[in-house]
N, CA, C and O of each residue as an XYZ file, in Angstrom:
780
protein
N       0.808     -0.859      0.238
C       0.129     -0.232      0.057
C       0.593      1.249     -0.079
O       1.200      1.549      0.949
N       0.537      2.339     -1.001
C       1.549      3.061     -1.271
C       0.865      4.216      0.137
O      -0.199      4.119      0.748
N       1.826      5.107      0.255
C       1.893      6.156      1.266
C       1.215      7.382      0.818
O       1.905      7.945     -0.032
N      -0.191      8.181      1.148
C      -0.275      9.432      0.148
C       0.143     10.596      1.189
O       0.216     10.243      2.366
N       0.421     11.920      0.887
C       0.977     13.172      1.473
C      -0.080     13.185      2.617
O      -1.299     13.141      2.456
N       0.403     13.234      3.468
C      -0.244     13.962      4.607
C       0.338     15.100      5.594
O       1.507     15.483      5.574
N      -0.612     15.550      6.413
C      -0.026     16.685      6.864
C       0.191     16.558      8.308
O      -0.762     16.225      9.012
N       1.236     16.766      8.778
C       1.915     16.680     10.062
C       1.264     18.008     11.061
O       0.497     18.927     10.772
N       1.785     17.725     12.027
C       1.062     18.717     13.360
C       1.634     20.068     13.200
O       1.062     21.153     13.311
N       3.053     19.768     12.876
C       3.633     21.283     12.574
C       3.582     21.885     11.236
O       4.429     22.715     10.908
N       2.442     21.442     10.275
C       1.975     22.347      9.404
C       3.049     21.696      8.379
O       3.254     22.654      7.633
N       3.624     20.940      8.038
C       4.598     20.307      6.849
C       4.043     19.033      6.213
O       3.888     17.950      6.779
N       3.767     19.346      4.927
C       3.402     18.055      4.029
C       4.442     17.071      4.163
O       5.610     17.459      4.205
N       4.166     15.838      4.237
C       4.786     15.003      4.183
C       4.742     13.880      3.015
O       3.874     13.008      2.971
N       5.973     14.040      1.912
C       5.739     13.279      0.549
C       5.560     12.036      1.051
O       5.584     11.634      2.214
N       5.288     11.201     -0.493
C       5.701      9.748     -0.424
C       7.059      9.194     -0.366
O       7.361      8.050     -0.025
N       7.869     10.174     -0.751
C       9.038      9.932     -0.540
C      10.135     10.134      0.715
O      11.297      9.801      0.946
N       8.910     10.987      1.483
C       9.458     11.022      2.830
C      10.299     12.702      3.158
O      10.932     13.093      4.139
N       9.949     13.370      1.874
C      10.536     14.580      1.930
C       9.349     15.376      2.209
O       8.233     15.390      1.690
N      10.107     16.327      3.584
C       9.144     17.348      3.817
C       9.236     18.766      3.130
O      10.238     19.478      3.058
N       7.978     19.018      2.645
C       7.607     20.186      2.131
C       6.533     21.202      3.047
O       5.411     20.903      3.454
N       7.248     22.452      3.215
C       6.341     23.240      4.278
C       5.000     23.533      3.349
O       5.158     23.882      2.179
N       3.936     23.411      3.801
C       2.805     23.825      3.560
C       2.904     25.156      3.344
O       2.319     25.461      2.305
N       3.401     26.074      3.895
C       3.193     27.761      3.275
C       3.821     28.004      1.789
O       3.496     28.766      0.879
N       4.969     26.931      1.941
C       6.151     27.293      0.626
C       4.727     26.767     -0.428
O       4.358     27.615     -1.240
N       4.099     25.661     -0.414
C       3.506     25.315     -1.525
C       2.113     26.303     -1.721
O       1.593     26.409     -2.832
N       1.510     27.090     -0.384
C       0.520     27.486     -0.666
C       0.986     28.654     -1.577
O       0.347     28.868     -2.607
N       2.239     29.550     -1.209
C       2.765     30.573     -1.370
C       3.033     30.320     -3.262
O       2.943     31.221     -4.095
N       3.331     29.015     -3.521
C       3.402     28.644     -4.764
C       2.357     28.851     -5.531
O       2.397     29.440     -6.612
N       1.094     28.245     -4.863
C      -0.119     28.266     -5.631
C      -0.493     29.525     -5.701
O      -0.745     29.775     -6.880
N      -0.658     30.460     -5.014
C      -0.992     31.584     -4.751
C      -0.178     32.397     -6.418
O      -0.775     32.788     -7.421
N       1.361     32.404     -6.123
C       1.857     32.664     -7.309
C       1.836     32.438     -8.308
O       1.683     33.298     -9.175
N       1.994     31.082     -8.562
C       1.828     30.626    -10.289
C       0.582     29.907    -10.800
O       0.322     29.855    -12.002
N      -0.177     29.356     -9.862
C      -1.429     28.896    -10.366
C      -2.632     30.070    -10.536
O      -3.302     30.212    -11.559
N      -2.736     30.741     -9.517
C      -4.031     31.379     -9.357
C      -3.802     32.470    -10.795
O      -4.888     32.592    -11.361
N      -3.015     33.032    -11.293
C      -2.639     33.862    -12.257
C      -2.971     33.456    -13.496
O      -3.136     34.223    -14.444
N      -3.117     31.858    -13.547
C      -3.747     31.042    -14.735
C      -5.348     30.533    -14.666
O      -5.818     29.611    -15.333
N      -5.833     31.093    -14.008
C      -7.222     31.022    -13.637
C      -8.180     31.634    -14.823
O      -9.264     31.099    -15.054
N      -7.814     32.574    -15.430
C      -8.700     33.213    -16.435
C      -8.606     32.278    -17.546
O      -9.594     31.820    -18.120
N      -7.107     31.936    -17.911
C      -6.879     30.720    -19.037
C      -7.953     29.576    -19.077
O      -8.600     29.194    -20.053
N      -7.994     29.025    -17.510
C      -8.234     27.952    -17.497
C      -9.966     28.049    -17.416
O     -10.675     27.159    -17.885
N     -10.449     29.128    -16.826
C     -11.653     29.199    -16.642
C     -12.605     29.422    -18.002
O     -13.807     29.176    -18.107
N     -11.466     30.099    -19.263
C     -12.053     30.416    -20.465
C     -11.768     28.566    -21.172
O     -12.434     28.241    -22.155
N     -10.917     27.696    -20.645
C     -10.887     26.285    -21.415
C     -12.063     25.726    -21.072
O     -12.783     25.105    -21.854
N     -12.351     25.978    -19.603
C     -13.397     24.935    -19.274
C     -14.804     25.504    -19.598
O     -15.822     24.823    -19.473
N     -14.802     26.742    -20.007
C     -16.303     27.388    -20.368
C     -16.401     26.760    -21.975
O     -17.442     26.277    -22.420
N     -15.666     26.817    -22.421
C     -15.322     26.332    -24.166
C     -15.533     24.455    -24.586
O     -15.987     23.968    -25.621
N     -14.985     23.723    -23.287
C     -14.983     22.318    -23.367
C     -15.967     21.754    -22.501
O     -16.030     20.559    -22.790
N     -16.819     22.041    -21.521
C     -17.952     22.002    -20.773
C     -18.866     22.434    -21.037
O     -18.849     23.662    -21.120
N     -20.239     21.695    -21.334
C     -21.576     22.265    -21.713
C     -22.417     22.525    -20.469
O     -23.489     23.123    -20.564
N     -21.839     21.981    -19.037
C     -22.958     22.706    -18.068
C     -22.289     23.979    -17.499
O     -21.142     23.874    -17.065
N     -22.849     25.041    -17.473
C     -22.116     26.155    -16.921
C     -22.520     25.840    -15.105
O     -21.717     26.363    -14.332
N     -23.210     25.366    -14.719
C     -23.193     25.337    -13.387
C     -22.094     24.377    -12.797
O     -21.662     24.415    -11.645
N     -21.711     23.482    -13.827
C     -20.606     22.570    -12.963
C     -19.215     23.564    -13.013
O     -18.392     23.547    -12.098
N     -19.102     24.287    -14.021
C     -17.517     24.833    -13.916
C     -16.958     25.468    -12.597
O     -15.727     25.432    -12.615
N     -17.329     25.888    -11.760
C     -16.806     26.174    -10.714
C     -16.478     24.829     -9.779
O     -15.524     25.030     -9.028
N     -16.900     23.883     -9.700
C     -16.831     22.721     -9.315
C     -15.721     22.136     -9.962
O     -14.632     21.936     -9.423
N     -16.001     21.880    -11.067
C     -14.325     21.424    -12.035
C     -13.250     22.042    -11.722
O     -12.223     21.409    -11.480
N     -13.307     23.640    -11.664
C     -12.271     24.332    -11.215
C     -11.493     23.691     -9.880
O     -10.369     23.191     -9.826
N     -12.569     23.896     -8.730
C     -12.156     23.621     -7.501
C     -11.411     22.018     -7.646
O     -10.323     21.841     -7.099
N     -11.859     21.256     -8.163
C     -11.508     19.627     -8.625
C      -9.946     19.995     -8.889
O      -9.019     19.629     -8.167
N      -9.862     20.573     -9.742
C      -8.334     20.810    -10.301
C      -7.411     21.504     -9.518
O      -6.207     21.352     -9.723
N      -7.834     22.260     -8.630
C      -7.287     23.042     -7.794
C      -6.385     22.123     -6.753
O      -5.239     22.075     -6.308
N      -7.765     21.363     -6.647
C      -7.490     20.192     -5.342
C      -6.271     19.214     -5.773
O      -5.248     19.064     -5.104
N      -6.523     18.647     -6.865
C      -5.382     17.688     -7.567
C      -4.166     18.491     -7.673
O      -3.078     18.044     -7.310
N      -4.325     19.744     -8.193
C      -2.773     20.266     -8.461
C      -2.244     20.327     -6.820
O      -1.232     19.739     -6.440
N      -2.891     20.932     -6.164
C      -2.324     21.292     -4.793
C      -1.786     19.994     -4.165
O      -0.646     20.071     -3.707
N      -2.516     18.645     -4.056
C      -2.185     17.527     -3.499
C      -0.845     17.072     -4.149
O       0.067     16.518     -3.535
N      -0.852     17.436     -5.711
C       0.124     16.655     -6.229
C       1.479     17.660     -6.211
O       2.446     17.349     -6.907
N       1.501     18.757     -5.466
C       2.744     19.817     -5.380
C       3.101     19.651     -4.061
O       4.242     19.991     -3.749
N       2.282     19.146     -3.125
C       2.600     18.412     -2.061
C       4.116     17.604     -1.699
O       4.892     17.608     -0.744
N       4.046     16.894     -3.097
C       5.352     16.042     -3.286
C       6.306     16.395     -4.165
O       7.503     16.132     -4.045
N       5.686     17.117     -5.244
C       6.683     17.900     -6.047
C       6.036     18.947     -6.608
O       4.905     18.746     -7.052
N       6.632     20.275     -6.697
C       5.868     21.082     -7.603
C       6.263     21.307     -8.693
O       7.333     21.817     -9.028
N       5.183     20.835     -9.491
C       5.332     20.918    -11.262
C       6.636     22.409    -11.980
O       6.813     23.559    -11.578
N       7.058     21.892    -12.739
C       7.741     23.191    -13.088
C       7.631     22.636    -14.919
O       7.999     21.492    -15.183
N       7.234     23.332    -15.771
C       6.085     24.390    -15.595
C       4.868     23.991    -15.195
O       4.556     22.806    -15.313
N       3.917     25.005    -14.614
C       2.625     24.480    -14.004
C       1.574     24.509    -14.862
O       0.581     23.802    -14.687
N       1.721     25.405    -15.949
C       0.584     25.835    -16.977
C       0.171     24.129    -17.978
O      -0.975     23.690    -18.067
N       1.355     23.481    -18.577
C       0.830     22.529    -19.054
C       0.532     21.290    -18.024
O       0.186     20.213    -18.508
N       0.631     21.398    -16.973
C       0.324     20.245    -16.031
C      -1.296     20.739    -15.286
O      -2.121     19.844    -15.105
N      -1.555     21.817    -14.993
C      -3.140     22.471    -14.795
C      -3.814     21.886    -16.037
O      -4.718     21.069    -15.863
N      -3.534     22.158    -17.003
C      -4.440     21.890    -18.279
C      -4.284     20.404    -18.719
O      -4.999     20.019    -19.643
N      -3.494     19.620    -18.191
C      -3.775     18.392    -18.381
C      -4.455     17.776    -17.480
O      -4.946     16.673    -17.724
N      -4.609     18.427    -16.199
C      -5.566     18.017    -15.074
C      -6.665     18.055    -15.866
O      -7.276     17.078    -16.299
N      -6.944     19.397    -16.078
C      -8.286     19.789    -16.287
C      -8.704     18.892    -17.689
O      -9.795     18.324    -17.743
N      -7.939     18.840    -18.562
C      -8.423     17.866    -19.823
C      -8.617     16.493    -19.046
O      -9.795     16.194    -18.850
N      -7.757     15.704    -18.621
C      -8.027     14.279    -17.773
C      -9.417     14.449    -16.868
O     -10.192     13.495    -16.937
N      -9.728     15.350    -16.194
C     -10.833     15.776    -15.492
C     -11.836     15.744    -16.550
O     -12.781     15.011    -16.256
N     -11.905     16.162    -17.393
C     -13.315     16.439    -18.316
C     -13.586     14.904    -18.986
O     -14.725     14.437    -18.975
N     -12.446     14.160    -19.570
C     -12.414     13.157    -19.866
C     -12.845     12.257    -18.949
O     -13.337     11.285    -19.521
N     -12.870     12.161    -17.648
C     -13.471     11.280    -16.763
C     -14.743     11.604    -16.469
O     -15.491     10.802    -15.910
N     -15.114     12.821    -16.819
C     -16.977     13.066    -16.740
C     -17.306     12.572    -17.801
O     -18.222     11.754    -17.713
N     -16.827     12.793    -18.976
C     -17.673     12.535    -20.290
C     -17.722     11.052    -20.329
O     -18.602     10.449    -20.944
N     -16.559     10.343    -19.523
C     -16.566      8.671    -19.366
C     -17.962      7.991    -18.518
O     -18.695      7.038    -18.786
N     -17.930      8.928    -17.434
C     -18.906      8.551    -16.551
C     -20.269      8.911    -17.036
O     -21.263      8.374    -16.545
N     -20.361      9.939    -18.128
C     -21.749      9.755    -18.753
C     -22.144      8.917    -19.559
O     -23.322      8.758    -19.880
N     -21.114      8.238    -20.007
C     -21.061      7.329    -21.492
C     -21.544      8.085    -22.801
O     -21.279      7.654    -23.923
N     -22.112      8.991    -22.627
C     -22.592      9.818    -23.907
C     -21.973     10.829    -24.138
O     -21.952     11.697    -23.266
N     -21.268     11.036    -25.399
C     -20.878     12.485    -25.608
C     -21.581     13.014    -26.766
O     -21.578     12.676    -27.949
N     -22.333     14.159    -25.963
C     -22.976     14.630    -27.348
C     -22.042     15.583    -27.925
O     -21.031     16.128    -27.483
N     -22.745     15.639    -29.183
C     -22.236     16.491    -30.171
C     -21.801     17.799    -29.803
O     -20.708     18.201    -30.200
N     -22.783     18.742    -28.848
C     -22.786     19.906    -28.374
C     -21.976     19.746    -27.296
O     -21.717     20.862    -26.847
N     -21.386     18.770    -26.588
C     -20.797     18.523    -25.585
C     -19.610     19.306    -25.587
O     -19.377     20.125    -24.698
N     -18.798     19.076    -26.613
C     -17.269     19.651    -26.938
C     -17.014     20.142    -27.746
O     -17.257     19.559    -28.802
N     -16.369     21.502    -27.828
C     -16.183     22.314    -29.242
C     -15.644     21.705    -29.719
O     -16.217     21.586    -30.802
N     -14.409     20.834    -29.721
C     -13.623     20.071    -30.517
C     -13.263     18.703    -29.766
O     -12.404     18.618    -28.888
N     -13.833     17.933    -30.111
C     -13.913     16.123    -29.727
C     -12.522     15.800    -30.018
O     -12.047     15.073    -29.146
N     -11.563     16.151    -31.126
C     -10.346     15.752    -31.354
C      -9.600     16.484    -29.979
O      -8.720     15.823    -29.428
N      -9.812     17.319    -29.636
C      -9.057     18.208    -28.463
C      -8.812     17.144    -27.198
O      -7.710     17.055    -26.657
N      -9.928     16.374    -26.801
C      -9.894     15.445    -25.797
C      -9.559     14.240    -26.344
O      -9.609     13.205    -25.679
N      -9.299     14.262    -27.224
C      -8.945     12.602    -27.529
C      -9.345     11.182    -27.229
O      -8.707     10.132    -27.151
N     -10.548     11.482    -27.094
C     -11.213     10.341    -26.465
C     -11.698      9.519    -27.674
O     -12.201      9.981    -28.699
N     -11.495      8.392    -27.423
C     -11.530      7.297    -28.585
C     -12.802      6.556    -28.145
O     -13.173      6.183    -27.032
N     -13.502      6.435    -29.702
C     -14.728      6.058    -29.903
C     -14.762      4.423    -30.979
O     -14.474      4.235    -32.161
N     -15.190      3.609    -30.022
C     -15.239      2.194    -30.948
C     -16.385      2.068    -31.932
O     -16.017      1.372    -32.879
N     -17.557      2.456    -32.055
C     -18.424      2.711    -32.674
C     -17.824      3.794    -34.204
O     -17.392      4.945    -34.266
N     -18.021      2.972    -35.013
C     -17.939      3.614    -36.713
C     -18.848      4.894    -36.374
O     -19.780      4.926    -35.571
N     -18.325      6.017    -37.231
C     -18.725      6.742    -37.676
C     -20.204      6.719    -38.494
O     -20.048      5.937    -39.431
N     -21.240      7.131    -38.509
C     -22.244      7.039    -39.407
C     -21.737      6.825    -41.043
O     -21.963      5.772    -41.640
N     -21.106      7.841    -41.591
C     -20.830      7.973    -43.005
C     -19.806      6.343    -43.016
O     -20.104      5.435    -43.792
N     -18.928      6.259    -42.285
C     -18.198      5.375    -42.588
C     -18.617      3.584    -42.215
O     -17.841      2.630    -42.285
N     -19.742      3.571    -41.912
C     -20.885      2.521    -42.061
C     -21.151      2.597    -43.702
O     -20.704      1.867    -44.587
N     -21.969      3.652    -43.782
C     -22.497      3.470    -45.338
C     -21.676      3.091    -46.186
O     -21.872      2.314    -47.120
N     -20.418      3.798    -45.796
C     -19.422      3.357    -47.128
C     -18.606      1.940    -46.761
O     -17.751      1.545    -47.555
N     -18.804      1.414    -45.911
C     -17.993     -0.050    -45.664
C     -19.290     -0.763    -46.373
O     -19.068     -1.649    -47.198
N     -20.727     -0.368    -46.045
C     -21.543     -1.297    -46.449
C     -21.466     -1.497    -48.185
O     -21.570     -2.428    -48.984
N     -21.246     -0.179    -48.222
C     -21.253      0.328    -50.253
C     -20.225     -0.692    -50.782
O     -20.429     -1.409    -51.761
N     -19.006     -0.687    -49.977
C     -18.009     -1.577    -50.404
C     -18.134     -3.048    -50.305
O     -17.881     -3.707    -51.313
N     -18.418     -3.518    -49.444
C     -19.287     -4.762    -48.910
C     -20.289     -5.448    -50.302
O     -20.046     -6.460    -50.961
N     -21.179     -4.711    -50.402
C     -21.899     -4.799    -51.584
C     -21.075     -4.840    -53.346
O     -21.367     -5.606    -54.264
N     -20.033     -3.762    -53.340
C     -19.609     -4.236    -54.373
C     -18.811     -5.456    -54.717
O     -18.728     -5.931    -55.850
N     -18.142     -5.992    -53.474
C     -17.467     -6.704    -53.429
C     -18.222     -8.148    -53.280
O     -17.643     -9.140    -53.722
N     -19.265     -8.256    -52.780
C     -20.404     -9.361    -53.162
C     -20.963     -9.412    -54.700
O     -21.217    -10.466    -55.284
N     -21.079     -8.402    -55.133
C     -21.067     -8.400    -56.634
C     -20.305     -8.894    -57.554
O     -20.703     -9.497    -58.550
N     -19.012     -8.627    -57.221
C     -17.780     -9.034    -57.852
C     -17.554    -10.485    -57.262
O     -17.261    -11.339    -58.099
N     -17.627    -10.803    -56.217
C     -17.534    -12.289    -56.040
C     -18.538    -13.121    -56.813
O     -18.118    -14.254    -57.047
N     -19.526    -12.909    -57.186
C     -21.123    -13.465    -57.438
C     -20.566    -13.532    -58.927
O     -20.991    -14.515    -59.533
N     -19.739    -12.737    -59.632
C     -19.203    -12.850    -60.966
C     -18.341    -14.015    -61.327
O     -18.304    -14.675    -62.366
N     -17.633    -14.112    -60.178
C     -16.466    -15.087    -60.343
C     -17.112    -16.502    -60.747
O     -18.278    -16.766    -60.455
N     -16.192    -17.485    -61.510
C     -16.493    -18.853    -61.781
C     -17.021    -19.790    -60.188
O     -16.520    -19.327    -59.163
N     -17.468    -20.372    -60.102
C     -17.911    -21.104    -59.004
C     -16.600    -21.309    -58.323
O     -16.184    -20.681    -57.349
N     -16.017    -22.255    -58.952
C     -14.734    -22.999    -58.318
C     -13.471    -22.005    -57.891
O     -12.632    -22.426    -57.096
N     -13.360    -20.534    -58.508
C     -12.775    -19.599    -58.013
C     -13.215    -18.977    -56.778
O     -12.569    -18.855    -55.737
N     -14.516    -18.562    -57.053
C     -15.352    -17.967    -55.612
C     -15.209    -19.113    -54.551
O     -15.092    -18.668    -53.409
N     -15.197    -19.909    -54.607
C     -15.253    -20.996    -53.623
C     -14.046    -20.970    -53.016
O     -14.000    -20.830    -51.794
N     -13.072    -21.080    -53.650
C     -11.525    -20.933    -53.307
C     -10.816    -19.817    -52.433
O     -10.045    -19.813    -51.473
N     -11.510    -18.779    -53.307
C     -11.204    -17.252    -52.833
C     -11.916    -16.946    -50.976
O     -11.408    -16.347    -50.028
N     -13.217    -17.657    -51.107
C     -13.923    -17.284    -49.968
C     -13.743    -18.278    -48.878
O     -14.014    -17.986    -47.713
N     -13.253    -19.550    -49.258
C     -12.350    -20.402    -47.981
C     -11.142    -19.702    -47.631
O     -10.871    -19.762    -46.431
N     -10.279    -19.002    -48.415
C      -9.313    -18.469    -48.191
C      -9.317    -17.369    -47.147
O      -8.924    -17.363    -45.980
N      -9.901    -16.405    -47.938
C     -10.037    -14.958    -47.499
C     -11.392    -14.588    -46.384
O     -11.365    -13.579    -45.679
N     -12.471    -15.514    -46.367
C     -13.507    -15.126    -45.229
C     -13.121    -16.461    -44.419
O     -13.060    -16.170    -43.224
N     -12.813    -17.938    -44.659
C     -12.955    -18.644    -43.711
C     -11.314    -19.013    -43.100
O     -11.097    -19.731    -42.124
N     -10.541    -18.510    -43.716
C      -9.194    -18.608    -43.249
C      -8.424    -19.522    -43.608
O      -7.193    -19.511    -43.591
N      -9.161    -20.383    -43.961
C      -8.233    -21.564    -44.779
C      -6.988    -21.893    -45.467
O      -6.824    -21.283    -46.523
N      -5.771    -22.980    -45.010
C      -4.958    -23.020    -45.658
C      -5.160    -23.436    -46.923
O      -6.320    -23.757    -47.182
N      -4.233    -23.534    -47.924
C      -4.147    -23.799    -49.558
C      -4.746    -25.377    -48.996
O      -5.892    -25.725    -49.280
N      -3.681    -26.388    -48.052
C      -3.719    -27.611    -48.168
C      -5.263    -27.791    -47.648
O      -5.866    -28.772    -48.085
N      -5.781    -27.120    -46.959
C      -7.264    -27.282    -46.192
C      -8.407    -27.289    -47.283
O      -9.398    -28.013    -47.382
N      -7.874    -26.073    -48.202
C      -8.893    -25.592    -48.961
C      -8.803    -26.716    -50.476
O      -9.796    -26.827    -51.194
N      -7.632    -27.396    -50.758
C      -7.558    -28.614    -51.138
C      -7.999    -29.501    -51.206
O      -8.416    -30.071    -52.214
N      -8.011    -29.914    -49.856
C      -8.799    -31.431    -49.153
C     -10.284    -31.031    -49.064
O     -11.042    -31.984    -49.244
N     -11.100    -29.399    -48.739
C     -12.349    -29.590    -48.660
C     -13.045    -29.342    -50.284
O     -14.220    -29.603    -50.538
N     -12.173    -28.856    -51.170
C     -12.771    -28.821    -52.736
C     -12.538    -30.177    -53.250
O     -13.345    -30.658    -54.046
N     -11.408    -30.899    -52.830
C     -11.220    -32.128    -53.262
C     -10.507    -32.268    -54.895
O     -10.868    -33.069    -55.757
N      -9.082    -30.938    -55.046
C      -8.633    -31.000    -56.154
C      -6.943    -30.703    -55.298
O      -6.625    -30.491    -54.128
N      -6.537    -30.769    -55.982
C      -4.913    -30.510    -55.974
C      -4.506    -29.362    -55.614
O      -4.871    -28.327    -56.172
N      -3.798    -29.404    -54.757
C      -2.676    -27.920    -54.256
C      -2.625    -26.816    -55.531
O      -2.868    -25.612    -55.445
N      -2.165    -27.715    -56.977
C      -1.389    -26.636    -57.680
C      -3.331    -26.038    -58.214
O      -3.611    -24.865    -58.459
N      -4.287    -27.140    -58.260
C      -5.264    -26.572    -58.423
C      -5.681    -25.044    -57.870
O      -5.862    -23.993    -58.485
N      -5.762    -25.406    -56.306
C      -6.398    -24.419    -55.581
C      -5.691    -23.275    -55.790
O      -6.282    -22.198    -55.858
N      -3.974    -23.389    -55.950
C      -3.255    -21.861    -56.218
C      -3.880    -21.257    -57.684
O      -4.052    -20.047    -57.829
N      -4.154    -22.105    -58.603
C      -4.479    -21.309    -59.911
C      -5.891    -20.583    -59.617
O      -6.117    -19.460    -60.066
N      -6.888    -21.341    -58.781
C      -8.027    -20.750    -58.309
C      -7.802    -19.400    -57.871
O      -8.263    -18.421    -58.460
N      -7.085    -19.349    -56.827
C      -6.964    -18.252    -56.077
C      -5.996    -17.060    -56.867
O      -6.024    -15.836    -56.737
N      -5.225    -17.837    -57.644
C      -4.467    -16.755    -58.429
C      -5.784    -16.101    -59.504
O      -6.009    -14.895    -59.404
N      -6.344    -16.660    -60.179
C      -7.446    -16.267    -61.423
C      -8.530    -15.463    -60.971
O      -9.162    -14.584    -61.558
N      -8.683    -16.180    -59.182
C     -10.095    -15.538    -58.684
C      -9.552    -13.956    -58.129
O     -10.377    -13.045    -58.198
N      -7.984    -13.610    -57.515
C      -7.633    -12.410    -57.115
C      -7.336    -11.712    -58.235
O      -7.406    -10.507    -57.995
N      -6.970    -11.996    -59.593
C      -6.875    -11.425    -60.722
C      -8.095    -10.608    -61.148
O      -8.224     -9.389    -61.257
N      -9.112    -11.795    -61.398
C     -10.719    -11.208    -62.030
C     -11.436    -10.260    -60.553
O     -12.221     -9.329    -60.730
N     -11.036    -10.667    -59.316
C     -11.526     -9.642    -58.172
C     -11.334     -8.235    -58.602
O     -12.231     -7.407    -58.754
N      -9.602     -7.997    -58.847
C      -9.330     -6.924    -58.529
C      -9.916     -6.120    -60.347
O     -10.259     -4.940    -60.427
N      -9.898     -6.962    -61.422
C     -10.426     -6.177    -62.565
C     -11.822     -5.900    -62.051
O     -12.233     -4.740    -62.075
N     -12.429     -6.683    -61.680
C     -13.999     -6.274    -61.531
C     -14.026     -5.128    -60.408
O     -14.717     -4.118    -60.545
N     -13.309     -5.339    -59.409
C     -13.584     -4.075    -58.683
C     -13.058     -2.934    -59.057
O     -13.549     -2.018    -58.398
N     -12.071     -2.482    -60.022
C     -11.368     -1.742    -60.565
C     -12.563     -1.057    -61.753
O     -12.562      0.139    -62.046
N     -13.267     -1.786    -62.174
C     -14.163     -1.598    -62.996
C     -15.361     -1.040    -62.470
O     -15.819      0.024    -62.886
N     -15.896     -1.734    -61.551
C     -16.895     -1.113    -60.445
C     -16.778      0.146    -60.051
O     -17.755      0.891    -59.981
N     -15.405      0.561    -59.713
C     -15.177      1.717    -58.902
C     -15.413      2.674    -59.969
O     -16.207      3.610    -59.876
N     -14.577      2.364    -61.160
C     -14.859      3.511    -62.239
C     -16.385      3.842    -62.518
O     -16.804      4.999    -62.544
N     -17.109      2.821    -62.705
C     -18.673      3.146    -63.497
C     -19.145      3.880    -61.978
O     -19.743      4.946    -62.124
N     -18.961      3.470    -60.700
C     -19.373      4.324    -59.555
C     -19.023      5.711    -59.417
O     -19.860      6.467    -58.924
N     -17.679      6.242    -59.858
C     -17.616      7.220    -59.425
C     -17.576      8.428    -60.598
O     -17.504      9.610    -60.265
């Protein structure tokens, strides 16, 4: 179990590493270097968070995290650290909500929140590409199509395909080679027609 910073009886913060930092020094640093950044921080929070009523609480949470961190080691320079804390706190809040509305953040890329779900336009494009591929596959000769599907969709090896189709390994290689060439030609032709 790791020890966190604690305040001793004499007003000294005891760090995890056991180094004593006088609380008045941390407080003076906070007033001198952190509080002047408040206008920039508030502008960032107003720009990034949609609930105006939460902004004061967010600012306070950021200050608490920064002050607690400064008890063990004062960050130099402080501006990148305070904005990293703010960004991480916003990401945590968005994750807790589980829904990130489009109007929630002015610039979603700024938050770098990863989404597993594809965007609607990507889904439409993927379905369209699958349709083109299915049309091209349907135009292949039956044995070539069977070999290509067994290889590319089912992931079978050439030996397994030969056994499943009841043909020699050389025949499987020929079917795969011919199927790939025809697919390329068919897909290239359909892309020219559709554009």
